[in-house]
C-alpha positions in Angstrom: 124.3 107.1 115.4 121.9 110.0 115.2 121.9 111.7 111.8 120.0 114.9 111.9 120.7 116.2 108.4 120.2 113.5 105.8 121.7 115.7 103.1 125.1 115.2 104.8 124.6 111.6 105.6 127.5 109.5 104.2 128.5 105.9 104.0 132.0 107.0 105.1 130.6 107.8 108.6 130.6 104.1 109.2 133.6 101.8 109.7 132.4 99.3 107.0 129.7 98.8 104.4 128.3 96.1 106.6 127.9 98.5 109.5 126.3 101.1 107.3 123.9 98.5 105.9 123.0 97.2 109.4 122.1 100.8 110.4 120.0 101.4 107.2 118.1 98.1 107.6 117.5 98.1 111.3 113.8 98.6 110.8 111.6 96.2 108.9 110.4 98.9 106.6 113.8 100.5 106.1 113.0 101.2 102.4 110.3 103.7 103.5 112.9 105.7 105.5 115.9 105.6 103.2 116.4 106.0 99.5 119.7 105.7 97.7 119.8 109.4 96.8 119.8 110.2 100.5 123.5 109.3 100.6 125.9 111.5 98.7 128.7 108.9 98.6 126.6 105.8 98.0 127.8 105.3 94.4 131.4 105.5 95.3 130.8 102.7 97.8 128.4 100.7 95.7 130.9 97.9 94.9 130.9 96.8 98.6 127.2 97.6 99.1 125.7 95.9 96.1 125.9 92.3 97.6 124.2 93.5 100.7 121.5 95.4 98.8 120.8 92.4 96.6 120.6 90.0 99.5 118.2 92.3 101.3 115.9 93.1 98.4 115.8 89.4 97.3 114.7 88.5 100.9 112.0 91.2 100.7 110.7 89.7 97.5 110.8 86.2 98.9 108.8 87.1 102.1 106.5 89.7 100.3 106.2 91.7 103.5 105.7 95.0 101.7 102.8 96.8 100.2 102.6 96.9 96.4 102.4 100.7 96.6 105.7 100.8 98.5 107.5 98.5 96.1 108.9 101.3 93.9 111.1 102.3 96.8 112.7 98.9 96.9 113.2 99.0 93.1 115.2 102.2 93.6 117.7 100.2 95.6 117.7 97.4 93.0 118.5 99.9 90.4 122.0 100.3 91.9 122.6 96.6 90.9 121.3 97.3 87.4 123.6 100.3 87.1 126.6 98.1 88.0 125.5 95.3 85.7 124.8 92.9 88.6 121.1 92.6 88.0 121.5 88.9 87.2 121.8 88.4 91.0 118.4 89.9 91.7 115.8 87.2 92.3 112.0 86.8 92.4 110.0 84.0 93.8 106.6 82.5 93.1 104.2 84.0 95.6 102.7 80.6 96.2 105.4 77.9 96.3 108.4 80.2 96.6 110.2 78.6 93.6 112.6 81.0 92.0 111.2 82.6 88.8 112.6 85.3 86.5 112.6 88.8 87.9 109.8 91.0 86.7 110.3 94.2 88.7 106.8 95.6 88.0 105.1 92.5 89.3 106.7 91.1 92.5 103.8 88.8 93.5 103.6 86.7 90.3 103.1 82.9 90.5 105.1 80.3 88.5 103.7 78.2 85.6 103.2 75.1 87.8 101.1 77.1 90.3 99.0 78.5 87.5 97.8 74.9 86.9 96.6 74.7 90.5 94.2 77.7 90.3 90.6 77.0 91.3 87.3 78.8 91.4 85.5 79.3 94.7 83.6 76.1 94.0 86.9 74.1 93.6 86.9 73.8 89.8 90.2 74.4 87.9 90.4 77.6 86.0 92.7 79.2 83.5 93.0 82.7 82.0 93.6 83.8 78.4 93.7 87.1 76.6 90.2 87.9 75.2 91.5 89.6 72.1 93.8 88.1 69.4 96.4 90.9 69.9 97.0 90.0 73.5 94.5 92.3 75.1 91.9 91.7 77.8 91.7 88.9 80.3 89.0 86.2 80.4 88.8 83.2 82.7 87.5 79.7 81.7 86.9 76.5 83.5 89.8 74.2 82.6 89.0 71.3 80.2 86.1 73.1 78.5 88.1 74.3 75.4 87.4 77.8 76.4 83.7 77.4 76.1 82.6 77.7 79.7 83.5 81.2 80.9 84.7 81.8 84.5 83.4 85.4 85.1 85.9 86.5 87.7 89.6 87.5 87.7 90.0 86.0 91.2 91.1 82.4 91.7 92.5 80.4 94.6 95.2 78.0 95.7 94.4 76.8 99.2 93.5 79.9 101.3 95.4 82.3 99.0 93.6 84.6 96.5 95.2 85.4 93.2 94.2 88.1 90.6 94.6 87.6 86.9 95.0 90.6 84.6 96.2 91.6 81.2 100.0 92.2 81.1 101.3 95.6 80.1 102.5 94.3 76.7 100.0 91.5 76.4 99.8 88.1 77.9 98.2 87.2 81.3 99.8 87.9 84.7 98.6 86.2 87.8 99.6 87.7 91.2 98.9 87.1 94.8 96.2 89.5 95.9 97.5 92.0 98.5 
């Protein structure tokens, strides 16, 4: 189907929600080509589309084959599930072991608590990260087992050949994500 004017593009042009979604997601980076607001009848068809959207965006988060700078476009599709109170079906996975973790839309490359215990320095010593201020600000690394006396002066750490970045969370705490 060749759609020349996106403003008149409708889900109703297709025989089913599955056919529409197959068309939308035919390219790997479909979320860069299409946004929910491109389709004037999307909300009226959202009940049949939400399971397809959730399955697709969950798969994107599992495989992490998107740039962090493009992730906001995927979130716009997820927001349809939030509007319909089906956000409990949205999933996120540890960027190291792929275990399911709680969804944190802002940080799709987080690691789970178990993998945090596997973080190592470039010289293979275990490291851990803490807030450097009592109110949950800053980020400081330490070599594990030193009672926070031996500083690790980097925010990068490693599990195997993967590099992770530790940073202060928006509302405090420490977030550790796979480096893009």
